[in-house]
C-alpha atoms as a printed R data frame, in Angstrom:
    type eleno elety resid chain resno       x       y       z
1   ATOM     1    CA   UNK     A     1 -15.251  -7.687  -9.981
2   ATOM     2    CA   UNK     A     2 -12.740  -5.223  -8.017
3   ATOM     3    CA   UNK     A     3 -10.315  -6.829  -5.759
4   ATOM     4    CA   UNK     A     4 -11.771 -10.301  -5.802
5   ATOM     5    CA   UNK     A     5  -9.481 -11.756  -3.046
6   ATOM     6    CA   UNK     A     6 -10.674  -8.778  -0.843
7   ATOM     7    CA   UNK     A     7 -14.182  -9.258  -1.653
8   ATOM     8    CA   UNK     A     8 -14.085 -12.820  -0.707
9   ATOM     9    CA   UNK     A     9 -12.495 -12.258   2.653
10  ATOM    10    CA   UNK     A    10 -14.762  -9.498   3.562
11  ATOM    11    CA   UNK     A    11 -17.814 -11.443   2.617
12  ATOM    12    CA   UNK     A    12 -16.878 -14.610   4.595
13  ATOM    13    CA   UNK     A    13 -15.943 -12.650   7.778
14  ATOM    14    CA   UNK     A    14 -19.217 -10.596   7.708
15  ATOM    15    CA   UNK     A    15 -21.178 -13.848   7.383
16  ATOM    16    CA   UNK     A    16 -19.551 -15.202  10.556
17  ATOM    17    CA   UNK     A    17 -20.967 -14.270  14.099
18  ATOM    18    CA   UNK     A    18 -20.124 -10.970  15.363
19  ATOM    19    CA   UNK     A    19 -16.661 -11.155  16.598
20  ATOM    20    CA   UNK     A    20 -14.363  -8.267  15.262
21  ATOM    21    CA   UNK     A    21 -14.581  -4.933  13.478
22  ATOM    22    CA   UNK     A    22 -13.532  -5.199   9.972
23  ATOM    23    CA   UNK     A    23 -11.285  -2.417   8.460
24  ATOM    24    CA   UNK     A    24 -10.472  -1.930   4.827
25  ATOM    25    CA   UNK     A    25  -7.320  -0.056   4.882
26  ATOM    26    CA   UNK     A    26  -5.468   1.016   1.663
27  ATOM    27    CA   UNK     A    27  -4.342   4.085  -0.387
28  ATOM    28    CA   UNK     A    28  -6.559   6.203  -2.598
29  ATOM    29    CA   UNK     A    29  -8.350   5.018  -5.748
30  ATOM    30    CA   UNK     A    30  -7.655   1.167  -5.262
31  ATOM    31    CA   UNK     A    31 -11.236   0.146  -4.704
32  ATOM    32    CA   UNK     A    32 -11.959   0.015  -0.998
33  ATOM    33    CA   UNK     A    33 -15.361   1.723  -1.561
34  ATOM    34    CA   UNK     A    34 -16.314  -0.354  -4.551
35  ATOM    35    CA   UNK     A    35 -15.361  -3.388  -2.582
36  ATOM    36    CA   UNK     A    36 -17.610  -2.355   0.399
37  ATOM    37    CA   UNK     A    37 -20.747  -1.614  -1.992
38  ATOM    38    CA   UNK     A    38 -20.370  -5.061  -3.733
39  ATOM    39    CA   UNK     A    39 -20.204  -6.753  -0.281
40  ATOM    40    CA   UNK     A    40 -23.312  -4.818   0.449
41  ATOM    41    CA   UNK     A    41 -25.046  -6.184  -2.304
42  ATOM    42    CA   UNK     A    42 -24.025  -9.854  -1.758
43  ATOM    43    CA   UNK     A    43 -24.900  -9.636   2.037
44  ATOM    44    CA   UNK     A    44 -28.422 -10.960   3.132
45  ATOM    45    CA   UNK     A    45 -27.949  -8.620   6.375
46  ATOM    46    CA   UNK     A    46 -29.610  -5.236   6.048
47  ATOM    47    CA   UNK     A    47 -26.994  -2.455   5.569
48  ATOM    48    CA   UNK     A    48 -26.107   0.868   6.037
49  ATOM    49    CA   UNK     A    49 -23.373   2.997   4.321
50  ATOM    50    CA   UNK     A    50 -22.061   6.447   5.286
51  ATOM    51    CA   UNK     A    51 -19.049   8.454   4.187
52  ATOM    52    CA   UNK     A    52 -17.105  10.972   6.288
53  ATOM    53    CA   UNK     A    53 -15.609  12.396   3.248
54  ATOM    54    CA   UNK     A    54 -17.588  15.780   3.744
55  ATOM    55    CA   UNK     A    55 -16.201  19.108   4.814
56  ATOM    56    CA   UNK     A    56 -19.277  20.019   6.767
57  ATOM    57    CA   UNK     A    57 -18.713  16.847   9.226
58  ATOM    58    CA   UNK     A    58 -16.619  18.125  12.062
59  ATOM    59    CA   UNK     A    59 -17.783  16.401  15.057
60  ATOM    60    CA   UNK     A    60 -18.198  13.133  16.661
61  ATOM    61    CA   UNK     A    61 -21.892  13.242  16.749
62  ATOM    62    CA   UNK     A    62 -21.987  12.147  13.203
63  ATOM    63    CA   UNK     A    63 -20.636   8.696  14.232
64  ATOM    64    CA   UNK     A    64 -23.345   8.352  16.835
65  ATOM    65    CA   UNK     A    65 -26.181   9.268  14.494
66  ATOM    66    CA   UNK     A    66 -25.168   6.671  11.689
67  ATOM    67    CA   UNK     A    67 -24.624   4.088  14.516
68  ATOM    68    CA   UNK     A    68 -28.150   4.671  15.796
69  ATOM    69    CA   UNK     A    69 -29.633   4.416  12.627
70  ATOM    70    CA   UNK     A    70 -27.744   0.952  11.847
71  ATOM    71    CA   UNK     A    71 -28.981  -0.194  15.303
72  ATOM    72    CA   UNK     A    72 -32.677   0.344  14.053
73  ATOM    73    CA   UNK     A    73 -31.818  -2.008  11.254
74  ATOM    74    CA   UNK     A    74 -30.800  -4.664  13.900
75  ATOM    75    CA   UNK     A    75 -34.454  -4.659  15.322
76  ATOM    76    CA   UNK     A    76 -35.811  -5.766  12.337
77  ATOM    77    CA   UNK     A    77 -34.065  -8.847  11.567
78  ATOM    78    CA   UNK     A    78 -32.585 -11.502  13.836
79  ATOM    79    CA   UNK     A    79 -29.272 -11.973  12.129
80  ATOM    80    CA   UNK     A    80 -28.344  -8.054  12.778
81  ATOM    81    CA   UNK     A    81 -27.132  -5.780  10.405
82  ATOM    82    CA   UNK     A    82 -23.825  -4.115   9.122
83  ATOM    83    CA   UNK     A    83 -22.839  -0.631   9.153
84  ATOM    84    CA   UNK     A    84 -20.075   0.582   6.682
85  ATOM    85    CA   UNK     A    85 -18.492   3.900   7.688
86  ATOM    86    CA   UNK     A    86 -15.986   5.125   4.662
87  ATOM    87    CA   UNK     A    87 -12.973   7.742   5.063
88  ATOM    88    CA   UNK     A    88 -13.447   7.227   8.954
89  ATOM    89    CA   UNK     A    89  -9.906   8.721   9.760
90  ATOM    90    CA   UNK     A    90 -11.461  12.037   8.809
91  ATOM    91    CA   UNK     A    91 -13.627  12.384  12.000
92  ATOM    92    CA   UNK     A    92 -11.894  13.778  14.987
93  ATOM    93    CA   UNK     A    93 -11.803  11.296  17.711
94  ATOM    94    CA   UNK     A    94 -13.275   8.454  15.646
95  ATOM    95    CA   UNK     A    95 -11.569   5.502  17.306
96  ATOM    96    CA   UNK     A    96 -12.856   6.532  20.886
97  ATOM    97    CA   UNK     A    97 -16.367   6.875  19.703
98  ATOM    98    CA   UNK     A    98 -16.093   3.704  17.868
99  ATOM    99    CA   UNK     A    99 -14.874   1.860  20.988
100 ATOM   100    CA   UNK     A   100 -17.534   3.301  23.367
101 ATOM   101    CA   UNK     A   101 -20.308   2.255  20.818
102 ATOM   102    CA   UNK     A   102 -18.863  -1.144  19.935
103 ATOM   103    CA   UNK     A   103 -18.452  -2.021  23.686
104 ATOM   104    CA   UNK     A   104 -22.004  -0.660  24.561
105 ATOM   105    CA   UNK     A   105 -23.450  -3.036  21.851
106 ATOM   106    CA   UNK     A   106 -21.305  -5.947  23.094
107 ATOM   107    CA   UNK     A   107 -22.735  -5.470  26.627
108 ATOM   108    CA   UNK     A   108 -26.222  -5.324  25.225
109 ATOM   109    CA   UNK     A   109 -26.174  -8.067  22.869
110 ATOM   110    CA   UNK     A   110 -26.984  -5.916  19.715
111 ATOM   111    CA   UNK     A   111 -25.694  -7.717  16.679
112 ATOM   112    CA   UNK     A   112 -24.489  -4.645  14.651
113 ATOM   113    CA   UNK     A   113 -21.388  -5.577  12.590
114 ATOM   114    CA   UNK     A   114 -18.910  -2.822  11.749
115 ATOM   115    CA   UNK     A   115 -16.734  -2.243   8.511
116 ATOM   116    CA   UNK     A   116 -14.422   0.722   8.632
117 ATOM   117    CA   UNK     A   117 -12.601   2.089   5.614
118 ATOM   118    CA   UNK     A   118  -9.866   4.668   5.365
119 ATOM   119    CA   UNK     A   119  -7.574   5.977   2.571
120 ATOM   120    CA   UNK     A   120  -4.557   6.414   5.031
121 ATOM   121    CA   UNK     A   121  -3.484   3.278   6.478
122 ATOM   122    CA   UNK     A   122  -0.918   4.707   8.755
123 ATOM   123    CA   UNK     A   123  -3.534   6.930  10.744
124 ATOM   124    CA   UNK     A   124  -6.121   3.989  10.589
125 ATOM   125    CA   UNK     A   125  -3.434   1.848  12.387
126 ATOM   126    CA   UNK     A   126  -2.735   4.536  14.732
127 ATOM   127    CA   UNK     A   127  -6.281   5.061  15.597
128 ATOM   128    CA   UNK     A   128  -6.962   1.280  16.040
129 ATOM   129    CA   UNK     A   129  -4.098   0.349  18.028
130 ATOM   130    CA   UNK     A   130  -4.473   3.261  20.557
131 ATOM   131    CA   UNK     A   131  -8.341   2.742  21.241
132 ATOM   132    CA   UNK     A   132  -9.543  -0.501  19.453
133 ATOM   133    CA   UNK     A   133  -6.827  -3.021  20.470
134 ATOM   134    CA   UNK     A   134  -8.174  -6.716  20.321
135 ATOM   135    CA   UNK     A   135 -11.474  -5.617  18.637
136 ATOM   136    CA   UNK     A   136 -10.558  -5.262  14.916
137 ATOM   137    CA   UNK     A   137  -9.187  -7.280  12.122
138 ATOM   138    CA   UNK     A   138  -7.408  -5.485   9.029
139 ATOM   139    CA   UNK     A   139  -8.198  -6.387   5.422
140 ATOM   140    CA   UNK     A   140  -5.368  -4.744   3.435
141 ATOM   141    CA   UNK     A   141  -6.622  -3.255   0.020
142 ATOM   142    CA   UNK     A   142  -3.361  -2.680  -2.018
143 ATOM   143    CA   UNK     A   143  -2.345  -1.100  -5.418
144 ATOM   144    CA   UNK     A   144  -3.662  -3.376  -8.193
145 ATOM   145    CA   UNK     A   145  -1.489  -5.995  -9.367
146 ATOM   146    CA   UNK     A   146  -0.595  -6.919 -13.089
147 ATOM   147    CA   UNK     A   147  -2.850  -9.808 -12.968
148 ATOM   148    CA   UNK     A   148  -5.832  -7.715 -11.947
149 ATOM   149    CA   UNK     A   149  -5.076  -4.851 -14.516
150 ATOM   150    CA   UNK     A   150  -4.696  -7.606 -17.095
151 ATOM   151    CA   UNK     A   151  -8.060  -9.394 -16.203
152 ATOM   152    CA   UNK     A   152  -9.920  -6.134 -15.971
153 ATOM   153    CA   UNK     A   153  -8.611  -4.016 -18.754
154 ATOM   154    CA   UNK     A   154  -6.638  -6.414 -20.923
155 ATOM   155    CA   UNK     A   155  -3.309  -4.538 -20.401
156 ATOM   156    CA   UNK     A   156   0.116  -6.266 -21.371
157 ATOM   157    CA   UNK     A   157   2.978  -6.209 -19.140
158 ATOM   158    CA   UNK     A   158   4.645  -3.203 -20.734
159 ATOM   159    CA   UNK     A   159   1.484  -0.992 -20.234
160 ATOM   160    CA   UNK     A   160   1.370  -2.090 -16.614
161 ATOM   161    CA   UNK     A   161   5.157  -1.537 -16.067
162 ATOM   162    CA   UNK     A   162   4.624   2.278 -17.293
163 ATOM   163    CA   UNK     A   163   1.183   3.250 -16.152
164 ATOM   164    CA   UNK     A   164   1.113   1.384 -12.743
165 ATOM   165    CA   UNK     A   165  -1.797  -0.273 -11.049
166 ATOM   166    CA   UNK     A   166  -4.558   2.817 -10.660
167 ATOM   167    CA   UNK     A   167  -7.892   1.330 -12.050
168 ATOM   168    CA   UNK     A   168  -9.360   4.654 -12.317
169 ATOM   169    CA   UNK     A   169  -6.786   5.878 -14.853
170 ATOM   170    CA   UNK     A   170  -7.177   2.935 -17.323
171 ATOM   171    CA   UNK     A   171  -9.540   4.615 -19.540
172 ATOM   172    CA   UNK     A   172  -7.283   7.715 -19.943
173 ATOM   173    CA   UNK     A   173  -4.052   6.146 -21.097
174 ATOM   174    CA   UNK     A   174  -4.885   6.960 -24.722
175 ATOM   175    CA   UNK     A   175  -4.491  10.635 -23.869
176 ATOM   176    CA   UNK     A   176  -0.941  10.877 -22.232
177 ATOM   177    CA   UNK     A   177  -1.369  14.348 -20.998
178 ATOM   178    CA   UNK     A   178  -4.800  13.774 -19.478
179 ATOM   179    CA   UNK     A   179  -3.615  10.593 -17.843
180 ATOM   180    CA   UNK     A   180  -0.515  12.349 -16.270
181 ATOM   181    CA   UNK     A   181  -2.936  15.248 -14.907
182 ATOM   182    CA   UNK     A   182  -5.059  12.791 -13.398
183 ATOM   183    CA   UNK     A   183  -2.265  10.856 -11.617
184 ATOM   184    CA   UNK     A   184  -0.583  14.449 -10.375
185 ATOM   185    CA   UNK     A   185  -3.854  15.969  -9.185
186 ATOM   186    CA   UNK     A   186  -6.183  13.303  -8.078
187 ATOM   187    CA   UNK     A   187  -3.796  10.842  -6.668
188 ATOM   188    CA   UNK     A   188  -0.350  12.564  -5.689
189 ATOM   189    CA   UNK     A   189  -1.671  16.005  -4.806
190 ATOM   190    CA   UNK     A   190  -4.857  14.690  -2.912
191 ATOM   191    CA   UNK     A   191  -2.841  12.169  -0.926
192 ATOM   192    CA   UNK     A   192  -0.098  14.447   0.175
193 ATOM   193    CA   UNK     A   193  -2.488  17.414   0.693
194 ATOM   194    CA   UNK     A   194  -5.589  15.739   2.251
195 ATOM   195    CA   UNK     A   195  -4.181  12.193   3.706
196 ATOM   196    CA   UNK     A   196  -1.084  13.454   5.098
197 ATOM   197    CA   UNK     A   197  -0.669  17.178   5.740
198 ATOM   198    CA   UNK     A   198  -4.177  17.755   6.743
199 ATOM   199    CA   UNK     A   199  -4.448  15.232   9.140
200 ATOM   200    CA   UNK     A   200  -0.686  15.221  10.621
201 ATOM   201    CA   UNK     A   201   1.487  18.009  11.922
202 ATOM   202    CA   UNK     A   202   3.997  18.387   9.065
203 ATOM   203    CA   UNK     A   203   6.475  21.309   9.883
204 ATOM   204    CA   UNK     A   204   8.283  21.420   6.607
205 ATOM   205    CA   UNK     A   205   5.609  20.656   3.989
206 ATOM   206    CA   UNK     A   206   8.064  21.611   1.278
207 ATOM   207    CA   UNK     A   207  10.650  18.982   2.568
208 ATOM   208    CA   UNK     A   208   7.990  16.406   2.486
209 ATOM   209    CA   UNK     A   209   6.958  16.970  -1.157
210 ATOM   210    CA   UNK     A   210  10.830  16.952  -2.109
211 ATOM   211    CA   UNK     A   211  10.914  13.598  -0.128
212 ATOM   212    CA   UNK     A   212   8.205  12.127  -2.409
213 ATOM   213    CA   UNK     A   213   9.845  13.359  -5.510
214 ATOM   214    CA   UNK     A   214  13.253  11.864  -4.380
215 ATOM   215    CA   UNK     A   215  11.493   8.704  -3.718
216 ATOM   216    CA   UNK     A   216  10.265   8.523  -7.170
217 ATOM   217    CA   UNK     A   217  13.389   9.688  -8.877
218 ATOM   218    CA   UNK     A   218  15.604   7.137  -7.242
219 ATOM   219    CA   UNK     A   219  13.301   4.336  -6.620
220 ATOM   220    CA   UNK     A   220  15.211   1.061  -6.620
221 ATOM   221    CA   UNK     A   221  18.339   3.172  -5.125
222 ATOM   222    CA   UNK     A   222  19.845   2.757  -1.756
223 ATOM   223    CA   UNK     A   223  20.542   6.248  -0.106
224 ATOM   224    CA   UNK     A   224  21.571   7.132   3.354
225 ATOM   225    CA   UNK     A   225  19.487   9.964   4.953
226 ATOM   226    CA   UNK     A   226  22.486  12.254   5.196
227 ATOM   227    CA   UNK     A   227  22.728  11.773   1.212
228 ATOM   228    CA   UNK     A   228  19.110  12.624   0.741
229 ATOM   229    CA   UNK     A   229  19.469  15.811   2.590
230 ATOM   230    CA   UNK     A   230  22.298  16.840   0.208
231 ATOM   231    CA   UNK     A   231  19.936  15.986  -2.669
232 ATOM   232    CA   UNK     A   232  17.182  17.902  -1.269
233 ATOM   233    CA   UNK     A   233  19.430  20.852  -0.065
234 ATOM   234    CA   UNK     A   234  17.782  21.146   3.096
235 ATOM   235    CA   UNK     A   235  18.771  21.692   6.663
236 ATOM   236    CA   UNK     A   236  16.467  19.489   8.268
237 ATOM   237    CA   UNK     A   237  17.554  16.512  10.359
238 ATOM   238    CA   UNK     A   238  17.594  12.837   9.513
239 ATOM   239    CA   UNK     A   239  14.916  11.896  12.045
240 ATOM   240    CA   UNK     A   240  12.334  14.240  10.343
241 ATOM   241    CA   UNK     A   241  13.277  12.824   6.909
242 ATOM   242    CA   UNK     A   242  12.619   9.151   8.280
243 ATOM   243    CA   UNK     A   243   9.445  10.399   9.804
244 ATOM   244    CA   UNK     A   244   8.188  11.887   6.576
245 ATOM   245    CA   UNK     A   245   9.206   8.737   4.392
246 ATOM   246    CA   UNK     A   246   7.136   6.642   7.066
247 ATOM   247    CA   UNK     A   247   3.971   9.081   6.240
248 ATOM   248    CA   UNK     A   248   4.508   8.656   2.542
249 ATOM   249    CA   UNK     A   249   4.534   4.849   2.797
250 ATOM   250    CA   UNK     A   250   1.511   4.808   5.316
251 ATOM   251    CA   UNK     A   251  -0.252   6.867   2.420
252 ATOM   252    CA   UNK     A   252   0.558   4.155  -0.096
253 ATOM   253    CA   UNK     A   253   3.213   6.157  -2.190
254 ATOM   254    CA   UNK     A   254   6.624   5.386  -1.511
255 ATOM   255    CA   UNK     A   255   8.655   3.478   1.279
256 ATOM   256    CA   UNK     A   256  12.210   2.698   2.193
257 ATOM   257    CA   UNK     A   257  13.186  -1.236   2.338
258 ATOM   258    CA   UNK     A   258  15.390  -2.168   5.048
259 ATOM   259    CA   UNK     A   259  18.621  -4.179   4.685
260 ATOM   260    CA   UNK     A   260  18.139  -7.876   5.500
261 ATOM   261    CA   UNK     A   261  19.791  -8.953   8.769
262 ATOM   262    CA   UNK     A   262  19.359 -11.492  11.321
263 ATOM   263    CA   UNK     A   263  19.562  -8.838  14.054
264 ATOM   264    CA   UNK     A   264  16.546  -6.618  14.101
265 ATOM   265    CA   UNK     A   265  18.552  -3.580  15.300
266 ATOM   266    CA   UNK     A   266  20.868  -3.858  12.402
267 ATOM   267    CA   UNK     A   267  17.857  -3.856  10.055
268 ATOM   268    CA   UNK     A   268  16.469  -0.744  11.525
269 ATOM   269    CA   UNK     A   269  19.722   1.188  11.524
270 ATOM   270    CA   UNK     A   270  20.305   0.454   7.879
271 ATOM   271    CA   UNK     A   271  20.156   2.887   5.001
272 ATOM   272    CA   UNK     A   272  16.929   2.557   2.950
273 ATOM   273    CA   UNK     A   273  16.322   1.586  -0.372
274 ATOM   274    CA   UNK     A   274  13.722   3.714  -1.841
275 ATOM   275    CA   UNK     A   275  10.708   2.172  -3.450
276 ATOM   276    CA   UNK     A   276   7.688   3.335  -5.197
277 ATOM   277    CA   UNK     A   277   4.385   1.278  -4.451
278 ATOM   278    CA   UNK     A   278   2.773   2.209  -7.764
279 ATOM   279    CA   UNK     A   279   4.810   2.884 -10.801
280 ATOM   280    CA   UNK     A   280   2.331   5.612 -12.039
281 ATOM   281    CA   UNK     A   281   3.769   7.802  -9.560
282 ATOM   282    CA   UNK     A   282   7.035   7.878 -11.349
283 ATOM   283    CA   UNK     A   283   5.744   7.808 -14.958
284 ATOM   284    CA   UNK     A   284   3.316  10.765 -14.427
285 ATOM   285    CA   UNK     A   285   6.088  13.248 -13.359
286 ATOM   286    CA   UNK     A   286   9.110  12.448 -15.860
287 ATOM   287    CA   UNK     A   287   7.654  13.391 -19.239
288 ATOM   288    CA   UNK     A   288   8.223  10.290 -20.965
289 ATOM   289    CA   UNK     A   289   5.525   8.456 -22.934
290 ATOM   290    CA   UNK     A   290   5.432   4.692 -22.839
291 ATOM   291    CA   UNK     A   291   7.535   4.506 -26.094
292 ATOM   292    CA   UNK     A   292  10.189   6.762 -25.207
293 ATOM   293    CA   UNK     A   293  10.592   5.201 -21.813
294 ATOM   294    CA   UNK     A   294  11.032   1.854 -23.494
295 ATOM   295    CA   UNK     A   295  13.896   3.475 -25.613
296 ATOM   296    CA   UNK     A   296  15.691   4.591 -22.706
297 ATOM   297    CA   UNK     A   297  17.143   1.388 -21.602
298 ATOM   298    CA   UNK     A   298  18.581   2.608 -18.295
299 ATOM   299    CA   UNK     A   299  15.048   4.305 -17.393
300 ATOM   300    CA   UNK     A   300  13.084   1.269 -18.350
301 ATOM   301    CA   UNK     A   301  15.373  -1.003 -16.271
302 ATOM   302    CA   UNK     A   302  14.529   1.307 -13.268
303 ATOM   303    CA   UNK     A   303  10.792   0.949 -14.158
304 ATOM   304    CA   UNK     A   304  11.138  -2.794 -14.295
305 ATOM   305    CA   UNK     A   305  13.012  -3.149 -10.840
306 ATOM   306    CA   UNK     A   306  10.406  -0.597  -9.315
307 ATOM   307    CA   UNK     A   307   7.469  -2.781 -10.578
308 ATOM   308    CA   UNK     A   308   8.934  -5.799  -9.322
309 ATOM   309    CA   UNK     A   309   9.489  -4.221  -5.817
310 ATOM   310    CA   UNK     A   310   6.056  -2.738  -5.688
311 ATOM   311    CA   UNK     A   311   4.544  -5.976  -6.723
312 ATOM   312    CA   UNK     A   312   6.352  -7.921  -3.728
313 ATOM   313    CA   UNK     A   313   5.362  -5.232  -1.393
314 ATOM   314    CA   UNK     A   314   1.817  -5.156  -2.290
315 ATOM   315    CA   UNK     A   315   1.377  -8.843  -2.600
316 ATOM   316    CA   UNK     A   316   2.881  -9.476   0.772
317 ATOM   317    CA   UNK     A   317   0.558  -7.254   2.782
318 ATOM   318    CA   UNK     A   318  -1.645  -9.837   3.943
319 ATOM   319    CA   UNK     A   319   1.506 -12.340   4.807
320 ATOM   320    CA   UNK     A   320   3.473 -12.721   7.687
321 ATOM   321    CA   UNK     A   321   6.665 -11.956   5.691
322 ATOM   322    CA   UNK     A   322   8.681  -8.833   4.971
323 ATOM   323    CA   UNK     A   323  10.426  -7.504   2.126
324 ATOM   324    CA   UNK     A   324  14.201  -6.298   2.250
325 ATOM   325    CA   UNK     A   325  17.369  -5.740   0.127
326 ATOM   326    CA   UNK     A   326  20.935  -6.712   0.873
327 ATOM   327    CA   UNK     A   327  24.103  -5.315   0.334
328 ATOM   328    CA   UNK     A   328  27.759  -5.678   1.486
329 ATOM   329    CA   UNK     A   329  30.258  -3.444  -0.360
330 ATOM   330    CA   UNK     A   330  29.489  -3.820  -3.952
331 ATOM   331    CA   UNK     A   331  27.738  -7.154  -3.593
332 ATOM   332    CA   UNK     A   332  23.973  -6.645  -3.422
333 ATOM   333    CA   UNK     A   333  20.743  -8.725  -3.774
334 ATOM   334    CA   UNK     A   334  17.724  -6.698  -5.158
335 ATOM   335    CA   UNK     A   335  15.111  -8.092  -2.867
336 ATOM   336    CA   UNK     A   336  14.801 -10.469  -0.027
337 ATOM   337    CA   UNK     A   337  11.542 -12.007   1.156
338 ATOM   338    CA   UNK     A   338  11.966 -13.009   4.777
339 ATOM   339    CA   UNK     A   339   9.635 -14.849   7.121
340 ATOM   340    CA   UNK     A   340  11.209 -15.768  10.358
341 ATOM   341    CA   UNK     A   341  14.653 -17.284   9.960
342 ATOM   342    CA   UNK     A   342  13.513 -18.512   6.221
343 ATOM   343    CA   UNK     A   343  14.548 -16.110   3.272
344 ATOM   344    CA   UNK     A   344  14.349 -15.938  -0.476
345 ATOM   345    CA   UNK     A   345  16.850 -14.024  -2.477
346 ATOM   346    CA   UNK     A   346  15.524 -12.148  -5.735
347 ATOM   347    CA   UNK     A   347  17.914 -10.884  -8.342
348 ATOM   348    CA   UNK     A   348  16.193  -8.916 -11.286
349 ATOM   349    CA   UNK     A   349  18.248  -9.079 -14.684
350 ATOM   350    CA   UNK     A   350  17.436  -6.384 -16.736
351 ATOM   351    CA   UNK     A   351  18.976  -5.278 -20.149
352 ATOM   352    CA   UNK     A   352  21.206  -2.765 -18.474
353 ATOM   353    CA   UNK     A   353  22.749  -5.049 -15.581
354 ATOM   354    CA   UNK     A   354  25.987  -6.747 -16.862
355 ATOM   355    CA   UNK     A   355  27.144  -7.510 -13.373
356 ATOM   356    CA   UNK     A   356  28.046 -11.122 -12.354
357 ATOM   357    CA   UNK     A   357  25.630 -12.155  -9.578
358 ATOM   358    CA   UNK     A   358  28.394 -12.254  -6.869
359 ATOM   359    CA   UNK     A   359  25.600 -10.584  -4.601
360 ATOM   360    CA   UNK     A   360  23.696 -13.793  -4.687
361 ATOM   361    CA   UNK     A   361  26.613 -16.004  -4.097
362 ATOM   362    CA   UNK     A   362  27.907 -14.163  -1.028
363 ATOM   363    CA   UNK     A   363  24.203 -13.779   0.322
364 ATOM   364    CA   UNK     A   364  24.052 -17.622   0.007
365 ATOM   365    CA   UNK     A   365  27.203 -18.169   2.105
366 ATOM   366    CA   UNK     A   366  25.838 -15.738   4.633
367 ATOM   367    CA   UNK     A   367  22.334 -16.750   5.261
368 ATOM   368    CA   UNK     A   368  21.617 -20.133   3.378
369 ATOM   369    CA   UNK     A   369  18.334 -19.021   1.686
370 ATOM   370    CA   UNK     A   370  15.431 -21.208   0.974
371 ATOM   371    CA   UNK     A   371  15.361 -20.108  -2.362
372 ATOM   372    CA   UNK     A   372  17.480 -18.140  -4.865
373 ATOM   373    CA   UNK     A   373  15.453 -16.630  -7.834
374 ATOM   374    CA   UNK     A   374  16.636 -14.807 -11.022
375 ATOM   375    CA   UNK     A   375  13.981 -12.841 -12.756
376 ATOM   376    CA   UNK     A   376  14.602 -12.075 -16.546
377 ATOM   377    CA   UNK     A   377  17.480 -12.987 -18.549
378 ATOM   378    CA   UNK     A   378  18.094 -16.820 -18.336
379 ATOM   379    CA   UNK     A   379  15.863 -16.922 -15.041
380 ATOM   380    CA   UNK     A   380  12.075 -16.854 -14.559
381 ATOM   381    CA   UNK     A   381  10.409 -14.747 -17.309
382 ATOM   382    CA   UNK     A   382   9.316 -11.225 -16.026
383 ATOM   383    CA   UNK     A   383   5.583 -11.774 -16.911
384 ATOM   384    CA   UNK     A   384   5.540 -15.216 -15.160
385 ATOM   385    CA   UNK     A   385   6.906 -13.595 -12.003
386 ATOM   386    CA   UNK     A   386   4.535 -10.591 -12.120
387 ATOM   387    CA   UNK     A   387   1.519 -12.924 -12.178
388 ATOM   388    CA   UNK     A   388   2.170 -14.704  -9.200
389 ATOM   389    CA   UNK     A   389   1.765 -13.149  -5.431
390 ATOM   390    CA   UNK     A   390   4.845 -13.017  -3.127
391 ATOM   391    CA   UNK     A   391   3.729 -16.180  -1.421
392 ATOM   392    CA   UNK     A   392   4.598 -18.282  -4.428
393 ATOM   393    CA   UNK     A   393   8.170 -17.547  -3.898
394 ATOM   394    CA   UNK     A   394   8.444 -18.204  -0.093
């Protein structure tokens, strides 16, 4: 079963009375379409599925045609019907059309329920908030966790740390070159060229690609935007770079963690800690194999910390909490889970880290966190930590 928690939530909401549009939003190749197909089979309602992922579909009439066909199913049974629209963000003006048709059905008492799916969460969010405010609920579909990859494919922790959490790549890992090509061509290139650049104005596509590569190379590192520009050897401005990082985060690729602070203004003005959202994005570009990666202690330590950061971000998507880092001078805490005024400080102990945990002591004095957690070393075993969602540590 793909994404059991997502399947359970979606099925439960669609069995309720018609209340909100359900939105399955997440990056490429994480199982959104599969979840929708499984929900279709489990529902007692008549259903209709249609995908906008076709180059010939260029106008809003397609949405109206699919909607009308689904309305006909409502007439046959009193409990209504469900319409699934996949890759909806690729239709120009999709949110305005959906709003008009949804409101029309609401006035007429037509019991058509709607599930929208899209591989660009950033664009989905923009369309929803601009036109469909108060009419939708988002069900996040994130990258696969270690627990999910272990249950589905029998992966051990080292395999997951290196190969990441794309289920479609699982059968390819015995052929390293083939696996790397799949990640680079079907995930990285398609996400950048189709989910970002085709649907958003990007004035400097080369800079966007370099920003992605930098995020993978420096995952787990704190960099100012000025230092990023220096690394990228570009004359662009920091505002453009921050915007491109936001686009890459919206596509589920890399993000920038903000520094933990009580004041929101200080958080927004902090230098970001670069963080991949799936370790496959790093491993597919470096030329290392799993065995050679494990032999390079510094590189393997980066992969371990990146895996933990990605795990915290992905497993906190449906919670009212955020993931931060903290640093003052040379004192640092790797990750901070924040919810309201409550915080949990998390330090990662890898074989390459010999520093005393002065960062944890300083953070404790400044913020009095609810919990202080050491992962690895004499703390919580890495596998134990990775098998539990972020909510377990709040």
